[in-house]
C-alpha positions in Angstrom: 4.0 10.0 -22.7 4.8 11.4 -19.3 1.1 11.9 -18.6 0.4 8.3 -19.4 2.9 7.0 -16.8 1.5 9.5 -14.3 -2.0 8.0 -14.8 -0.6 4.5 -14.4 1.1 5.4 -11.2 -2.0 7.0 -9.8 -4.0 4.0 -10.7 -1.6 1.6 -9.0 -1.4 3.9 -5.9 -5.2 3.9 -5.7 -5.4 0.1 -6.0 -2.7 -0.3 -3.3 -4.5 2.1 -1.0 -7.7 0.2 -1.4 -5.9 -3.1 -0.7 -4.3 -1.7 2.5 -7.7 -0.3 3.6 -9.2 -3.8 3.1 -6.4 -5.4 5.2 -6.6 -3.6 8.6 -4.1 -6.1 10.2 -1.4 -5.2 7.7 -2.2 -1.5 7.9 -2.2 -1.4 11.7 0.7 -3.7 12.5 4.0 -2.8 10.7 6.4 -5.8 10.4 9.1 -4.2 12.6 6.7 -3.6 15.5 4.4 -6.7 15.5 6.5 -9.2 13.6 9.8 -10.5 15.0 10.2 -10.9 18.8 13.3 -9.2 20.1 
C-alpha cells in the first residue's frame, strides 16, 4: 500500500516538474520577487 502511494507521488512530482519546465515565466519569476510592487 505504501509503495502504491509512493508511485503516485513520484508521478505527480514528474508531471509538476514537466509543467514548470514548460512554463519558464513561472519558473524564473517567483511571486514574491516579480509580482507585487513594494
